[in-house]
Phi, psi and omega in degrees: 000317178300327181296330180280319185293316183300309176297333178293318182294326181293317179298320185291322185292321176295315177304322187292343181268353188243167176275187176228176188298345182265000187288133182293140171297128188240137177203193181295152175299143183243177179290136180288138177288143180229151170231159186289121186287345176281322184272316190285146171276133180261126177248134182263130179290130180266099184303320180294331184264351184256148176208153177232103179274151178228151172223124178247134187244135172270166184291339172288351183094351180286142182239159168233146179216160180183201182235157167233118180298143171266130180263187186296163175184182184222155173227126176271127180247129174224129185057035179076012176227157179289127180245339181197174179159155177203158175206151183270157179236120182270092185293327177297344178259008181308135180233164176245131182259328194277344181263118180272337174294118187303319181294316179292327179296317181294321175304315182285315179306308176302323177298312177293321180286339189286180178293350175303324185225283190271349181045051186298334177296321183273327186234072185289334182242145168241176186206147169240127182232126184285145179246326174200156178223114183244107181290129177255346173197187184295326185237021178214152185201160170263116184261137172233143180195168179269118176258121182247124178220136181051038172078003181252127178251124173232144177273130179236151185229127181207155177288146179218150172262131182227141181220129184231116177202146173052037179081010182235132175246129177232144179216144184221142181201144176236128182200172178227157176232154171278106188295339179293337181285351177245021179064022180268074182228128177297116183062038183057030175079007182263354178276143173300331178293325177295327181289343178279355184250132172295149184291327183276132174252132184268139177234147173234106188251133169231122181243141174226132182221141183246140181298128185283000000 
């Protein structure tokens, strides 16, 4: 039995250092896309109807999940397609959903918001700003934008489903990022506890915006 377990653990450790097929293409921050405010239709992001779910996984396979609130933002629409846009991410409002015990839930929330990871006191807000949208069909596109967390901006690119009708825009995307590229490492990644967590954080984004 031990001969089977040991190779499996080695595979898991290796996998934890690498990305996955869902990982967003990541690079240096780019110039933010703009649209002529006179010509473009302005859509306002509905924070209450939008959500950003997260899932973090340990090398053991155990996961934690929760939400990060989406704050206000705008989307510029030209000729029926997204031309620009941005929205805020309330890091200080990060929550944990899977832990039901109130005390344990509070411990993990404080741990994540603390300087151990997100430094929410110093950086209470994050932001996503579109740099390009390349439509691949009527309702799907490759979206690229600058994701800013802890004052660090990287450009990420991922596929998204987009629907626009009757003055309402909805968009959905599932992707992951390498948390270390935004400095989200416990004790700067030198802790053995940090090595027990996979580098990738999975996100499930649902965005809703209405014509202003």
